[in-house]
N, C-alpha and C positions, 0 to 999 in steps of 0.2 A: 507473751507466750497464752497461746490457747491451748487449756491443758488436754480437753477432750477431743480438741481435733489432732494433737499430739499423738496423744493415745491411739485414737483411731488410724492413724496413717502409720504407725509402728504396729499395730496388729493386722493390719490389712497387710504388711510385708511380710509377717511372719507365718500368717495363714497359709499363704501361698507356699512359702518354706517348708510346711507342715505336710504339703501335698506331696512331696518326694519320701517321706516316711514309709516304711514298708518294715515288715516284722523282720524278713532275713539282716534289715540294716540297724537292727536297735542295737548289736553288739559292736556295730563300725566305730573307730575311733574318732574324734571330734577335735578341733582346734583348743580346747578347756583339756589342757593336758590334766591325764589321768582319769578321764569322763569318758564313758561310751555315750552311743546317742541315747540311749535308754535311762542311763542317768542324766543328762543334760536336759531332756524333755520333762522328764519328774521333777528336776531343777526349776524350770520354766514353770511347770503347772503350779508347784510351789509358793513361787515368786507372784504370779498372778492372784492366787489366791490371797495370799498376805496383802497385796496391793488392795484388792477387793474389802479385805476387814478393815483396812485403814480407811477406806472413804468410807464404810459404813459407821466404824464407829469412832472415829478419831485417833486412832491408835493403831500402830505397826507393832505386832510381837511377831517373835520366831515362829515358823510355820514346821510343819512336821511331815515331808514329804511322804504322799502317800503313793505306791506303785498301784495302778491300775492296769488292768488287761488290754485296753485301749488308751494308750497317752494322746494319742492325738486327739480323740473324740472328747476325752477329758478337757485337753487345751482349748478346744473348741466352744465347750460348754462354759469355760472358766472366762473366756476372755469376753464373753456374750455378756455373762454373769457382771464382770467388772464395767464394762460401758453402762450398763442397767444401772450398777449402784450409783456410779458417777453422776449420770442424769438425775435418778431417782432422789439423790442428796441434794442437789442443787448447789453443790459448791463451788464457790469462786476459788480464784488463786490464791487468795489472802486466807481464807481458813486454816486455822493450824492443825496439822496432824502430828501425833506424837510418836518419834521415831526414837527407842532406845532413851526416853523419857526427855527428848529434845522437842520441842514444838518446833515444826517447818510448816512453811505455807504449801497449803495442798500442790500448787503449781510445782514447787520443787519435786515433793514426792511424786507427783505425776510426771515429770521430766526424767526423774531417776527411773521410774518403771518404764517410760518408753526408750531409754537407753538399754537397759535390761531387756526388754522385748525384743527389739530390733536387732543387737547385737547376739544375742542367742538365737533369733531367728536366722542370721547370717551362718552362723555355726551349726545349724542344723542344715541348712542347704549345702554347706561344703561336706559336710558330713555324708551324706545323702548322695554326693558327687555331682552337685550341681554349683555352679558359679554365678552368683545372683548379687550384682553390687546392689547396696542399698542405694534406693534413689538420692541422687546428688543434693535436693534441697532440703531431703529429710537428713541425710548424713550432717550435712553443713549445720544445721540446727541443734541437734544431737552434740557435733563437735561443741559448740558454744556453753552446753552444759557441763560438760566432761571436767572441766576444771573444778567443779563446784563439788563432785560426786568422787573424782578420781585424784583426789589431791596427795603430795605427796606423804601427808599424815594418815592418810587412808589408805592409801595404793598397797602397803604390803600385805594388809589384811585381806582385801577385796579383788584385788588385780595384779597380773605378771607387769612386769616391768614393759614399758612402750617398745614395739618393736620400730627400729628405723626403718623410715622408707622417704622415697625422693620427695623434693618440694613440689615436684610435678604431678604425685600421686593422685589419684581422683578421690573425691569426698569419702567414700566408702573404705576405700583402702587407709585413708589418713586415722576414721573412726576407729577400724577393729585394730590398728596398729597401737591406737595411743592406750588402748584398753589390752594390750598385751597379747595379740593375737597377730600371726603370719599371715597376711594376705595371700600368701601364695601356697599356702598349706594344701596338702594332698592327701587324702586319705588312702 
C-alpha cells in the first residue's frame, strides 16, 4: 500500500464532495444516524487534524471538534496540512504511530484515515443530494483494509452493523454498507 497515494485519492474524492456543501444544507440529515451535515463536517475536520497530529508527533490523541464559520474551508486547509505533514515527515509505512498507546504502522493509520475521509466524503455527498459512488479501485482497496479497523471487537464502538447488499453491488455500495450505511439513503 502506498499511504500517501491512498490518502491523496481519498482526499481528492472528499474534496469534490465538499463542493456541494452550502450553508442552507448544514442542518440536512446524513447517513450517519443522529448527525446533521454540520456535525459530520466538523467530525471530519477533527479526524483530519488528529491524523495530521499523529504523523507529526508519532502519537494520535483524541481531538476536540472545533466549530468554524466555514467548515468546508477548514477541511480544505486541514487536508493540505495533512498531506504536507506526511511528506515533511518522510515517513514510510513501517514507522509506528501510537494510537491509544498501541504502536501501529503508519501505513495502517494512513489507511484508516483514508477510509474515514472517503466514507465521510460519501456521507457529505449524499447529504447534499449528490449520488457520487466512490471510484471502484479506491473502494476495493479500502474494502481490503476494513476488516482490520471494523472487526467485530471494534465495530460496536465505531460503526453500525453492516447493511446487507447483493453480491453484485458495486464496490462503493459494498464499502459504505460494510461500514453500516444504507447505500440507498435519501435525505
